[in-house]
Gaussian input, Z-matrix of N, CA and C with variables (Angstrom, degrees):
# hf/3-21g

backbone

0 1
 N
 C     1     B1
 C     2     B2     1     A1
 N     3     B3     2     A2     1     D1
 C     4     B4     3     A3     2     D2
 C     5     B5     4     A4     3     D3
 N     6     B6     5     A5     4     D4
 C     7     B7     6     A6     5     D5
 C     8     B8     7     A7     6     D6
 N     9     B9     8     A8     7     D7
 C    10    B10     9     A9     8     D8
 C    11    B11    10    A10     9     D9
 N    12    B12    11    A11    10    D10
 C    13    B13    12    A12    11    D11
 C    14    B14    13    A13    12    D12
 N    15    B15    14    A14    13    D13
 C    16    B16    15    A15    14    D14
 C    17    B17    16    A16    15    D15
 N    18    B18    17    A17    16    D16
 C    19    B19    18    A18    17    D17
 C    20    B20    19    A19    18    D18
 N    21    B21    20    A20    19    D19
 C    22    B22    21    A21    20    D20
 C    23    B23    22    A22    21    D21
 N    24    B24    23    A23    22    D22
 C    25    B25    24    A24    23    D23
 C    26    B26    25    A25    24    D24
 N    27    B27    26    A26    25    D25
 C    28    B28    27    A27    26    D26
 C    29    B29    28    A28    27    D27
 N    30    B30    29    A29    28    D28
 C    31    B31    30    A30    29    D29
 C    32    B32    31    A31    30    D30
 N    33    B33    32    A32    31    D31
 C    34    B34    33    A33    32    D32
 C    35    B35    34    A34    33    D33
 N    36    B36    35    A35    34    D34
 C    37    B37    36    A36    35    D35
 C    38    B38    37    A37    36    D36
 N    39    B39    38    A38    37    D37
 C    40    B40    39    A39    38    D38
 C    41    B41    40    A40    39    D39
 N    42    B42    41    A41    40    D40
 C    43    B43    42    A42    41    D41
 C    44    B44    43    A43    42    D42
 N    45    B45    44    A44    43    D43
 C    46    B46    45    A45    44    D44
 C    47    B47    46    A46    45    D45
 N    48    B48    47    A47    46    D46
 C    49    B49    48    A48    47    D47
 C    50    B50    49    A49    48    D48
 N    51    B51    50    A50    49    D49
 C    52    B52    51    A51    50    D50
 C    53    B53    52    A52    51    D51
 N    54    B54    53    A53    52    D52
 C    55    B55    54    A54    53    D53
 C    56    B56    55    A55    54    D54
 N    57    B57    56    A56    55    D55
 C    58    B58    57    A57    56    D56
 C    59    B59    58    A58    57    D57
 N    60    B60    59    A59    58    D58
 C    61    B61    60    A60    59    D59
 C    62    B62    61    A61    60    D60
 N    63    B63    62    A62    61    D61
 C    64    B64    63    A63    62    D62
 C    65    B65    64    A64    63    D63
 N    66    B66    65    A65    64    D64
 C    67    B67    66    A66    65    D65
 C    68    B68    67    A67    66    D66
 N    69    B69    68    A68    67    D67
 C    70    B70    69    A69    68    D68
 C    71    B71    70    A70    69    D69
 N    72    B72    71    A71    70    D70
 C    73    B73    72    A72    71    D71
 C    74    B74    73    A73    72    D72
 N    75    B75    74    A74    73    D73
 C    76    B76    75    A75    74    D74
 C    77    B77    76    A76    75    D75
 N    78    B78    77    A77    76    D76
 C    79    B79    78    A78    77    D77
 C    80    B80    79    A79    78    D78
 N    81    B81    80    A80    79    D79
 C    82    B82    81    A81    80    D80
 C    83    B83    82    A82    81    D81
 N    84    B84    83    A83    82    D82
 C    85    B85    84    A84    83    D83
 C    86    B86    85    A85    84    D84
 N    87    B87    86    A86    85    D85
 C    88    B88    87    A87    86    D86
 C    89    B89    88    A88    87    D87
 N    90    B90    89    A89    88    D88
 C    91    B91    90    A90    89    D89
 C    92    B92    91    A91    90    D90
 N    93    B93    92    A92    91    D91
 C    94    B94    93    A93    92    D92
 C    95    B95    94    A94    93    D93
 N    96    B96    95    A95    94    D94
 C    97    B97    96    A96    95    D95
 C    98    B98    97    A97    96    D96
 N    99    B99    98    A98    97    D97
 C   100   B100    99    A99    98    D98
 C   101   B101   100   A100    99    D99
 N   102   B102   101   A101   100   D100
 C   103   B103   102   A102   101   D101
 C   104   B104   103   A103   102   D102
 N   105   B105   104   A104   103   D103
 C   106   B106   105   A105   104   D104
 C   107   B107   106   A106   105   D105
 N   108   B108   107   A107   106   D106
 C   109   B109   108   A108   107   D107
 C   110   B110   109   A109   108   D108
 N   111   B111   110   A110   109   D109
 C   112   B112   111   A111   110   D110
 C   113   B113   112   A112   111   D111
 N   114   B114   113   A113   112   D112
 C   115   B115   114   A114   113   D113
 C   116   B116   115   A115   114   D114
 N   117   B117   116   A116   115   D115
 C   118   B118   117   A117   116   D116
 C   119   B119   118   A118   117   D117
 N   120   B120   119   A119   118   D118
 C   121   B121   120   A120   119   D119
 C   122   B122   121   A121   120   D120
 N   123   B123   122   A122   121   D121
 C   124   B124   123   A123   122   D122
 C   125   B125   124   A124   123   D123
 N   126   B126   125   A125   124   D124
 C   127   B127   126   A126   125   D125
 C   128   B128   127   A127   126   D126
 N   129   B129   128   A128   127   D127
 C   130   B130   129   A129   128   D128
 C   131   B131   130   A130   129   D129
 N   132   B132   131   A131   130   D130
 C   133   B133   132   A132   131   D131
 C   134   B134   133   A133   132   D132
 N   135   B135   134   A134   133   D133
 C   136   B136   135   A135   134   D134
 C   137   B137   136   A136   135   D135
 N   138   B138   137   A137   136   D136
 C   139   B139   138   A138   137   D137
 C   140   B140   139   A139   138   D138
 N   141   B141   140   A140   139   D139
 C   142   B142   141   A141   140   D140
 C   143   B143   142   A142   141   D141
 N   144   B144   143   A143   142   D142
 C   145   B145   144   A144   143   D143
 C   146   B146   145   A145   144   D144
 N   147   B147   146   A146   145   D145
 C   148   B148   147   A147   146   D146
 C   149   B149   148   A148   147   D147
 N   150   B150   149   A149   148   D148
 C   151   B151   150   A150   149   D149
 C   152   B152   151   A151   150   D150
 N   153   B153   152   A152   151   D151
 C   154   B154   153   A153   152   D152
 C   155   B155   154   A154   153   D153
 N   156   B156   155   A155   154   D154
 C   157   B157   156   A156   155   D155
 C   158   B158   157   A157   156   D156
 N   159   B159   158   A158   157   D157
 C   160   B160   159   A159   158   D158
 C   161   B161   160   A160   159   D159
 N   162   B162   161   A161   160   D160
 C   163   B163   162   A162   161   D161
 C   164   B164   163   A163   162   D162
 N   165   B165   164   A164   163   D163
 C   166   B166   165   A165   164   D164
 C   167   B167   166   A166   165   D165
 N   168   B168   167   A167   166   D166
 C   169   B169   168   A168   167   D167
 C   170   B170   169   A169   168   D168
 N   171   B171   170   A170   169   D169
 C   172   B172   171   A171   170   D170
 C   173   B173   172   A172   171   D171
 N   174   B174   173   A173   172   D172
 C   175   B175   174   A174   173   D173
 C   176   B176   175   A175   174   D174
 N   177   B177   176   A176   175   D175
 C   178   B178   177   A177   176   D176
 C   179   B179   178   A178   177   D177
 N   180   B180   179   A179   178   D178
 C   181   B181   180   A180   179   D179
 C   182   B182   181   A181   180   D180
 N   183   B183   182   A182   181   D181
 C   184   B184   183   A183   182   D182
 C   185   B185   184   A184   183   D183
 N   186   B186   185   A185   184   D184
 C   187   B187   186   A186   185   D185
 C   188   B188   187   A187   186   D186
 N   189   B189   188   A188   187   D187
 C   190   B190   189   A189   188   D188
 C   191   B191   190   A190   189   D189
 N   192   B192   191   A191   190   D190
 C   193   B193   192   A192   191   D191
 C   194   B194   193   A193   192   D192
 N   195   B195   194   A194   193   D193
 C   196   B196   195   A195   194   D194
 C   197   B197   196   A196   195   D195
 N   198   B198   197   A197   196   D196
 C   199   B199   198   A198   197   D197
 C   200   B200   199   A199   198   D198
 N   201   B201   200   A200   199   D199
 C   202   B202   201   A201   200   D200
 C   203   B203   202   A202   201   D201
 N   204   B204   203   A203   202   D202
 C   205   B205   204   A204   203   D203
 C   206   B206   205   A205   204   D204
 N   207   B207   206   A206   205   D205
 C   208   B208   207   A207   206   D206
 C   209   B209   208   A208   207   D207
 N   210   B210   209   A209   208   D208
 C   211   B211   210   A210   209   D209
 C   212   B212   211   A211   210   D210
 N   213   B213   212   A212   211   D211
 C   214   B214   213   A213   212   D212
 C   215   B215   214   A214   213   D213
 N   216   B216   215   A215   214   D214
 C   217   B217   216   A216   215   D215
 C   218   B218   217   A217   216   D216
 N   219   B219   218   A218   217   D217
 C   220   B220   219   A219   218   D218
 C   221   B221   220   A220   219   D219
 N   222   B222   221   A221   220   D220
 C   223   B223   222   A222   221   D221
 C   224   B224   223   A223   222   D222
 N   225   B225   224   A224   223   D223
 C   226   B226   225   A225   224   D224
 C   227   B227   226   A226   225   D225
 N   228   B228   227   A227   226   D226
 C   229   B229   228   A228   227   D227
 C   230   B230   229   A229   228   D228
 N   231   B231   230   A230   229   D229
 C   232   B232   231   A231   230   D230
 C   233   B233   232   A232   231   D231
 N   234   B234   233   A233   232   D232
 C   235   B235   234   A234   233   D233
 C   236   B236   235   A235   234   D234
 N   237   B237   236   A236   235   D235
 C   238   B238   237   A237   236   D236
 C   239   B239   238   A238   237   D237
 N   240   B240   239   A239   238   D238
 C   241   B241   240   A240   239   D239
 C   242   B242   241   A241   240   D240
 N   243   B243   242   A242   241   D241
 C   244   B244   243   A243   242   D242
 C   245   B245   244   A244   243   D243
 N   246   B246   245   A245   244   D244
 C   247   B247   246   A246   245   D245
 C   248   B248   247   A247   246   D246
 N   249   B249   248   A248   247   D247
 C   250   B250   249   A249   248   D248
 C   251   B251   250   A250   249   D249
 N   252   B252   251   A251   250   D250
 C   253   B253   252   A252   251   D251
 C   254   B254   253   A253   252   D252
 N   255   B255   254   A254   253   D253
 C   256   B256   255   A255   254   D254
 C   257   B257   256   A256   255   D255
 N   258   B258   257   A257   256   D256
 C   259   B259   258   A258   257   D257
 C   260   B260   259   A259   258   D258
 N   261   B261   260   A260   259   D259
 C   262   B262   261   A261   260   D260
 C   263   B263   262   A262   261   D261
 N   264   B264   263   A263   262   D262
 C   265   B265   264   A264   263   D263
 C   266   B266   265   A265   264   D264
 N   267   B267   266   A266   265   D265
 C   268   B268   267   A267   266   D266
 C   269   B269   268   A268   267   D267
 N   270   B270   269   A269   268   D268
 C   271   B271   270   A270   269   D269
 C   272   B272   271   A271   270   D270
 N   273   B273   272   A272   271   D271
 C   274   B274   273   A273   272   D272
 C   275   B275   274   A274   273   D273
 N   276   B276   275   A275   274   D274
 C   277   B277   276   A276   275   D275
 C   278   B278   277   A277   276   D276
 N   279   B279   278   A278   277   D277
 C   280   B280   279   A279   278   D278
 C   281   B281   280   A280   279   D279
 N   282   B282   281   A281   280   D280
 C   283   B283   282   A282   281   D281
 C   284   B284   283   A283   282   D282
 N   285   B285   284   A284   283   D283
 C   286   B286   285   A285   284   D284
 C   287   B287   286   A286   285   D285
 N   288   B288   287   A287   286   D286
 C   289   B289   288   A288   287   D287
 C   290   B290   289   A289   288   D288
 N   291   B291   290   A290   289   D289
 C   292   B292   291   A291   290   D290
 C   293   B293   292   A292   291   D291
 N   294   B294   293   A293   292   D292
 C   295   B295   294   A294   293   D293
 C   296   B296   295   A295   294   D294
 N   297   B297   296   A296   295   D295
 C   298   B298   297   A297   296   D296
 C   299   B299   298   A298   297   D297
 N   300   B300   299   A299   298   D298
 C   301   B301   300   A300   299   D299
 C   302   B302   301   A301   300   D300

   B1=1.4473
   B2=1.5175
   B3=1.3306
   B4=1.4528
   B5=1.5265
   B6=1.3181
   B7=1.4555
   B8=1.5006
   B9=1.3114
   B10=1.4498
   B11=1.5186
   B12=1.3161
   B13=1.4569
   B14=1.5135
   B15=1.3189
   B16=1.4566
   B17=1.5110
   B18=1.3029
   B19=1.4634
   B20=1.5200
   B21=1.3470
   B22=1.4624
   B23=1.5151
   B24=1.3189
   B25=1.4549
   B26=1.5207
   B27=1.3337
   B28=1.4515
   B29=1.5241
   B30=1.3295
   B31=1.4606
   B32=1.5313
   B33=1.3138
   B34=1.4658
   B35=1.5245
   B36=1.3284
   B37=1.4584
   B38=1.5201
   B39=1.3328
   B40=1.4644
   B41=1.5323
   B42=1.3251
   B43=1.4623
   B44=1.5257
   B45=1.3099
   B46=1.4687
   B47=1.5276
   B48=1.3276
   B49=1.4602
   B50=1.5228
   B51=1.3496
   B52=1.4570
   B53=1.5245
   B54=1.3004
   B55=1.4714
   B56=1.5348
   B57=1.3258
   B58=1.4676
   B59=1.5230
   B60=1.3111
   B61=1.4564
   B62=1.5254
   B63=1.3299
   B64=1.4654
   B65=1.5336
   B66=1.3149
   B67=1.4748
   B68=1.5276
   B69=1.3137
   B70=1.4681
   B71=1.5276
   B72=1.3311
   B73=1.4607
   B74=1.5270
   B75=1.3118
   B76=1.4664
   B77=1.5214
   B78=1.3329
   B79=1.4678
   B80=1.5196
   B81=1.3281
   B82=1.4673
   B83=1.5243
   B84=1.3112
   B85=1.4674
   B86=1.5284
   B87=1.3158
   B88=1.4620
   B89=1.5221
   B90=1.3261
   B91=1.4658
   B92=1.5219
   B93=1.3305
   B94=1.4563
   B95=1.5172
   B96=1.3263
   B97=1.4678
   B98=1.5249
   B99=1.3192
   B100=1.4627
   B101=1.5215
   B102=1.2997
   B103=1.4590
   B104=1.5305
   B105=1.3218
   B106=1.4564
   B107=1.5139
   B108=1.3261
   B109=1.4613
   B110=1.5198
   B111=1.3351
   B112=1.4612
   B113=1.5297
   B114=1.3354
   B115=1.4637
   B116=1.5151
   B117=1.3191
   B118=1.4672
   B119=1.5211
   B120=1.3286
   B121=1.4594
   B122=1.5216
   B123=1.3291
   B124=1.4594
   B125=1.5224
   B126=1.3263
   B127=1.4613
   B128=1.5262
   B129=1.3142
   B130=1.4641
   B131=1.5229
   B132=1.3145
   B133=1.4551
   B134=1.5319
   B135=1.3203
   B136=1.4648
   B137=1.5237
   B138=1.3156
   B139=1.4621
   B140=1.5205
   B141=1.3529
   B142=1.4628
   B143=1.5213
   B144=1.3208
   B145=1.4654
   B146=1.5214
   B147=1.3158
   B148=1.4678
   B149=1.5283
   B150=1.3132
   B151=1.4628
   B152=1.5329
   B153=1.3331
   B154=1.4668
   B155=1.5161
   B156=1.3199
   B157=1.4596
   B158=1.5140
   B159=1.3270
   B160=1.4591
   B161=1.5154
   B162=1.3270
   B163=1.4596
   B164=1.5239
   B165=1.3299
   B166=1.4626
   B167=1.5229
   B168=1.3351
   B169=1.4602
   B170=1.5257
   B171=1.3372
   B172=1.4658
   B173=1.5175
   B174=1.3216
   B175=1.4595
   B176=1.5186
   B177=1.3389
   B178=1.4632
   B179=1.5282
   B180=1.3192
   B181=1.4691
   B182=1.5230
   B183=1.3341
   B184=1.4636
   B185=1.5330
   B186=1.3308
   B187=1.4683
   B188=1.5197
   B189=1.3305
   B190=1.4662
   B191=1.5293
   B192=1.3260
   B193=1.4639
   B194=1.5210
   B195=1.3301
   B196=1.4666
   B197=1.5255
   B198=1.3352
   B199=1.4522
   B200=1.5272
   B201=1.3192
   B202=1.4661
   B203=1.5254
   B204=1.3200
   B205=1.4639
   B206=1.5247
   B207=1.3299
   B208=1.4638
   B209=1.5283
   B210=1.3185
   B211=1.4680
   B212=1.5275
   B213=1.3264
   B214=1.4674
   B215=1.5279
   B216=1.3318
   B217=1.4622
   B218=1.5193
   B219=1.3081
   B220=1.4678
   B221=1.5346
   B222=1.3274
   B223=1.4652
   B224=1.5274
   B225=1.3386
   B226=1.4725
   B227=1.5291
   B228=1.3192
   B229=1.4609
   B230=1.5287
   B231=1.3106
   B232=1.4631
   B233=1.5252
   B234=1.3364
   B235=1.4615
   B236=1.5241
   B237=1.3273
   B238=1.4603
   B239=1.5239
   B240=1.3167
   B241=1.4613
   B242=1.5241
   B243=1.3352
   B244=1.4683
   B245=1.5351
   B246=1.3341
   B247=1.4656
   B248=1.5258
   B249=1.3242
   B250=1.4587
   B251=1.5175
   B252=1.3201
   B253=1.4528
   B254=1.5298
   B255=1.3276
   B256=1.4606
   B257=1.5126
   B258=1.3156
   B259=1.4633
   B260=1.5269
   B261=1.3369
   B262=1.4677
   B263=1.5266
   B264=1.3134
   B265=1.4709
   B266=1.5198
   B267=1.3544
   B268=1.4631
   B269=1.5179
   B270=1.3314
   B271=1.4639
   B272=1.5208
   B273=1.3301
   B274=1.4612
   B275=1.5191
   B276=1.3476
   B277=1.4505
   B278=1.5125
   B279=1.3275
   B280=1.4563
   B281=1.5269
   B282=1.3082
   B283=1.4566
   B284=1.5265
   B285=1.3196
   B286=1.4579
   B287=1.5208
   B288=1.3258
   B289=1.4430
   B290=1.5030
   B291=1.3069
   B292=1.4378
   B293=1.5021
   B294=1.2983
   B295=1.4628
   B296=1.5138
   B297=1.3032
   B298=1.4411
   B299=1.5108
   B300=1.3128
   B301=1.4613
   B302=1.5014
   A1=108.76
   A2=114.31
   A3=121.15
   A4=107.69
   A5=116.71
   A6=118.59
   A7=113.36
   A8=113.72
   A9=120.76
   A10=109.80
   A11=114.39
   A12=122.15
   A13=105.90
   A14=116.17
   A15=121.05
   A16=110.96
   A17=114.99
   A18=121.11
   A19=107.44
   A20=116.30
   A21=120.15
   A22=109.68
   A23=114.58
   A24=121.50
   A25=108.56
   A26=114.74
   A27=121.70
   A28=107.71
   A29=116.81
   A30=119.66
   A31=109.24
   A32=116.13
   A33=121.13
   A34=109.84
   A35=116.07
   A36=121.57
   A37=114.89
   A38=118.76
   A39=121.89
   A40=113.41
   A41=118.72
   A42=120.12
   A43=111.89
   A44=119.00
   A45=120.95
   A46=110.62
   A47=117.06
   A48=120.45
   A49=111.14
   A50=116.93
   A51=119.90
   A52=110.77
   A53=117.31
   A54=120.44
   A55=110.98
   A56=117.21
   A57=120.38
   A58=110.63
   A59=116.67
   A60=120.74
   A61=111.59
   A62=117.90
   A63=117.92
   A64=111.06
   A65=117.27
   A66=120.08
   A67=109.83
   A68=117.30
   A69=121.14
   A70=111.68
   A71=117.26
   A72=121.26
   A73=113.15
   A74=118.10
   A75=120.64
   A76=109.32
   A77=117.56
   A78=119.25
   A79=111.26
   A80=116.68
   A81=118.08
   A82=109.67
   A83=116.33
   A84=121.23
   A85=112.64
   A86=118.27
   A87=120.02
   A88=113.82
   A89=118.98
   A90=119.68
   A91=113.07
   A92=117.89
   A93=119.75
   A94=112.60
   A95=116.87
   A96=121.94
   A97=111.43
   A98=117.25
   A99=121.42
   A100=106.64
   A101=116.14
   A102=121.84
   A103=111.35
   A104=116.35
   A105=121.84
   A106=114.83
   A107=118.48
   A108=121.86
   A109=109.83
   A110=116.67
   A111=122.21
   A112=110.50
   A113=117.44
   A114=120.44
   A115=110.44
   A116=114.70
   A117=120.14
   A118=108.20
   A119=114.41
   A120=121.80
   A121=108.06
   A122=116.20
   A123=120.69
   A124=108.15
   A125=115.65
   A126=122.32
   A127=109.46
   A128=116.41
   A129=121.55
   A130=105.79
   A131=116.95
   A132=121.73
   A133=111.22
   A134=115.62
   A135=121.80
   A136=112.06
   A137=116.67
   A138=120.79
   A139=113.46
   A140=117.38
   A141=120.76
   A142=107.46
   A143=117.62
   A144=122.34
   A145=113.47
   A146=118.47
   A147=121.30
   A148=112.29
   A149=117.57
   A150=123.77
   A151=108.72
   A152=116.45
   A153=122.05
   A154=111.31
   A155=114.73
   A156=122.45
   A157=107.03
   A158=115.70
   A159=121.57
   A160=108.19
   A161=116.26
   A162=122.02
   A163=107.18
   A164=116.22
   A165=121.88
   A166=108.28
   A167=116.44
   A168=122.54
   A169=110.35
   A170=115.38
   A171=122.91
   A172=109.27
   A173=116.28
   A174=121.87
   A175=112.68
   A176=116.51
   A177=120.21
   A178=110.06
   A179=114.80
   A180=120.83
   A181=109.94
   A182=116.26
   A183=120.66
   A184=111.43
   A185=116.67
   A186=120.50
   A187=110.69
   A188=116.55
   A189=120.89
   A190=110.75
   A191=116.69
   A192=120.45
   A193=111.80
   A194=117.44
   A195=120.06
   A196=110.29
   A197=117.04
   A198=120.20
   A199=111.16
   A200=116.77
   A201=120.59
   A202=112.21
   A203=117.14
   A204=121.86
   A205=112.99
   A206=118.40
   A207=121.03
   A208=111.93
   A209=115.23
   A210=121.53
   A211=110.61
   A212=116.81
   A213=120.57
   A214=111.41
   A215=116.86
   A216=119.72
   A217=110.45
   A218=116.79
   A219=119.73
   A220=110.17
   A221=117.37
   A222=121.07
   A223=110.90
   A224=116.93
   A225=119.53
   A226=110.73
   A227=116.03
   A228=121.31
   A229=111.01
   A230=117.24
   A231=120.96
   A232=111.72
   A233=117.09
   A234=119.99
   A235=111.83
   A236=117.17
   A237=121.43
   A238=112.22
   A239=116.90
   A240=121.85
   A241=115.03
   A242=121.19
   A243=118.98
   A244=113.88
   A245=116.76
   A246=121.19
   A247=112.68
   A248=116.58
   A249=121.30
   A250=111.99
   A251=114.50
   A252=122.97
   A253=107.46
   A254=116.91
   A255=122.20
   A256=111.79
   A257=115.10
   A258=122.41
   A259=110.29
   A260=117.30
   A261=119.78
   A262=111.09
   A263=115.16
   A264=122.73
   A265=105.94
   A266=117.86
   A267=122.37
   A268=110.75
   A269=115.38
   A270=122.74
   A271=108.07
   A272=116.56
   A273=122.59
   A274=110.40
   A275=116.09
   A276=118.20
   A277=114.17
   A278=113.56
   A279=121.39
   A280=108.89
   A281=115.91
   A282=121.26
   A283=107.21
   A284=116.69
   A285=120.91
   A286=113.55
   A287=117.88
   A288=120.42
   A289=110.91
   A290=115.91
   A291=121.66
   A292=110.85
   A293=115.75
   A294=122.52
   A295=108.24
   A296=117.23
   A297=121.84
   A298=114.38
   A299=118.98
   A300=120.26
   A301=110.74
   D1=163.01
   D2=-174.48
   D3=-148.49
   D4=155.30
   D5=178.02
   D6=-175.03
   D7=-162.78
   D8=-179.09
   D9=-142.08
   D10=152.83
   D11=170.42
   D12=-119.49
   D13=126.69
   D14=-179.80
   D15=-115.70
   D16=149.34
   D17=176.40
   D18=-130.20
   D19=134.74
   D20=-177.84
   D21=-159.90
   D22=166.68
   D23=177.02
   D24=-117.54
   D25=136.90
   D26=174.82
   D27=-87.05
   D28=139.51
   D29=174.77
   D30=-61.61
   D31=146.45
   D32=178.37
   D33=-54.84
   D34=133.55
   D35=178.31
   D36=83.33
   D37=2.35
   D38=-176.50
   D39=-105.65
   D40=6.89
   D41=-175.37
   D42=-61.50
   D43=-45.32
   D44=-178.61
   D45=-61.55
   D46=-44.01
   D47=178.90
   D48=-64.33
   D49=-38.93
   D50=179.21
   D51=-65.56
   D52=-45.09
   D53=179.72
   D54=-62.32
   D55=-39.72
   D56=176.53
   D57=-63.06
   D58=-41.39
   D59=-178.59
   D60=-65.70
   D61=-46.87
   D62=-178.52
   D63=-67.45
   D64=-30.55
   D65=175.28
   D66=-68.14
   D67=-43.56
   D68=-179.65
   D69=-66.38
   D70=-30.68
   D71=-178.17
   D72=-87.90
   D73=-5.94
   D74=-178.96
   D75=-61.83
   D76=124.14
   D77=-178.03
   D78=-74.01
   D79=140.47
   D80=173.21
   D81=-70.94
   D82=124.34
   D83=-174.11
   D84=-66.74
   D85=-24.91
   D86=-175.03
   D87=-87.74
   D88=-4.88
   D89=-176.98
   D90=-107.23
   D91=-9.83
   D92=-177.52
   D93=65.68
   D94=29.46
   D95=-177.38
   D96=-53.53
   D97=-38.85
   D98=176.73
   D99=-118.58
   D100=109.24
   D101=-174.67
   D102=-60.46
   D103=128.18
   D104=176.72
   D105=82.39
   D106=-3.40
   D107=179.40
   D108=-67.43
   D109=135.47
   D110=178.82
   D111=-110.73
   D112=-53.57
   D113=-175.31
   D114=-166.45
   D115=161.59
   D116=169.36
   D117=-145.92
   D118=149.53
   D119=-178.42
   D120=-136.55
   D121=129.43
   D122=176.09
   D123=-110.03
   D124=135.81
   D125=-178.07
   D126=-120.34
   D127=132.54
   D128=168.98
   D129=-101.76
   D130=126.15
   D131=-174.73
   D132=-74.56
   D133=139.21
   D134=178.37
   D135=-63.04
   D136=-32.38
   D137=-174.59
   D138=-76.74
   D139=-18.78
   D140=-178.31
   D141=-159.48
   D142=113.80
   D143=-175.42
   D144=-64.36
   D145=-15.23
   D146=178.00
   D147=-96.34
   D148=0.00
   D149=-176.92
   D150=-99.92
   D151=122.18
   D152=-176.01
   D153=-127.69
   D154=152.98
   D155=167.34
   D156=-131.82
   D157=152.15
   D158=178.17
   D159=-135.81
   D160=139.93
   D161=174.52
   D162=-119.90
   D163=131.10
   D164=-178.16
   D165=-126.18
   D166=133.49
   D167=-175.37
   D168=-119.82
   D169=132.87
   D170=175.13
   D171=-124.41
   D172=160.04
   D173=-179.87
   D174=-63.63
   D175=-30.60
   D176=-175.55
   D177=-156.27
   D178=164.40
   D179=175.74
   D180=-61.33
   D181=-39.61
   D182=-178.98
   D183=-63.00
   D184=-42.82
   D185=178.09
   D186=-65.50
   D187=-41.07
   D188=178.16
   D189=-60.92
   D190=-48.83
   D191=-178.20
   D192=-65.88
   D193=-38.44
   D194=177.66
   D195=-60.26
   D196=-42.14
   D197=177.18
   D198=-68.03
   D199=-46.37
   D200=-177.60
   D201=-59.23
   D202=-32.20
   D203=-177.71
   D204=-93.18
   D205=1.37
   D206=-176.06
   D207=-81.72
   D208=151.70
   D209=176.35
   D210=-63.72
   D211=-34.23
   D212=-179.71
   D213=-65.06
   D214=-42.59
   D215=178.60
   D216=-67.88
   D217=-38.74
   D218=177.94
   D219=-60.47
   D220=-41.18
   D221=178.84
   D222=-64.18
   D223=-41.20
   D224=177.15
   D225=-62.63
   D226=-43.68
   D227=-179.98
   D228=-61.68
   D229=-40.33
   D230=180.00
   D231=-62.50
   D232=-28.13
   D233=176.68
   D234=-71.62
   D235=-27.41
   D236=178.92
   D237=-71.72
   D238=-41.61
   D239=-167.08
   D240=-52.91
   D241=-42.05
   D242=179.72
   D243=-63.65
   D244=-17.92
   D245=-178.09
   D246=-93.13
   D247=-10.06
   D248=-173.37
   D249=-102.10
   D250=151.18
   D251=174.18
   D252=-93.72
   D253=76.28
   D254=-178.20
   D255=98.62
   D256=175.83
   D257=-179.77
   D258=-75.71
   D259=144.01
   D260=174.29
   D261=-67.02
   D262=157.35
   D263=172.74
   D264=-103.38
   D265=125.90
   D266=-176.12
   D267=-114.55
   D268=141.54
   D269=176.59
   D270=-130.68
   D271=103.58
   D272=-177.99
   D273=-90.60
   D274=150.00
   D275=176.26
   D276=178.79
   D277=167.64
   D278=177.01
   D279=-74.92
   D280=136.68
   D281=175.84
   D282=-86.64
   D283=117.60
   D284=-173.89
   D285=-105.72
   D286=-3.31
   D287=178.91
   D288=-174.27
   D289=165.60
   D290=177.78
   D291=156.39
   D292=168.84
   D293=179.22
   D294=-120.14
   D295=145.72
   D296=174.74
   D297=84.46
   D298=6.47
   D299=178.63
   D300=-93.45

């Protein structure tokens, strides 16, 4: 498996809009809307309510890259940007272990 971990800050007062957006963008698992997608998790940090991290899991590096380079993913990302305080920081890599996947 392969994926990314992102870190970003939500603009003050935008949490409700951000939560609505990530809920609306959640792919239905039974339709294969995003090929190779396994799961994603968004975290709001206890130390700062505007500080978020996200973990996204794909079946393979190839599936991850195909999604990352797609026009559809770019459009989803563009919807995030007005809600964020700057660009997210992304860390891509192979998933080498875990439970519950």
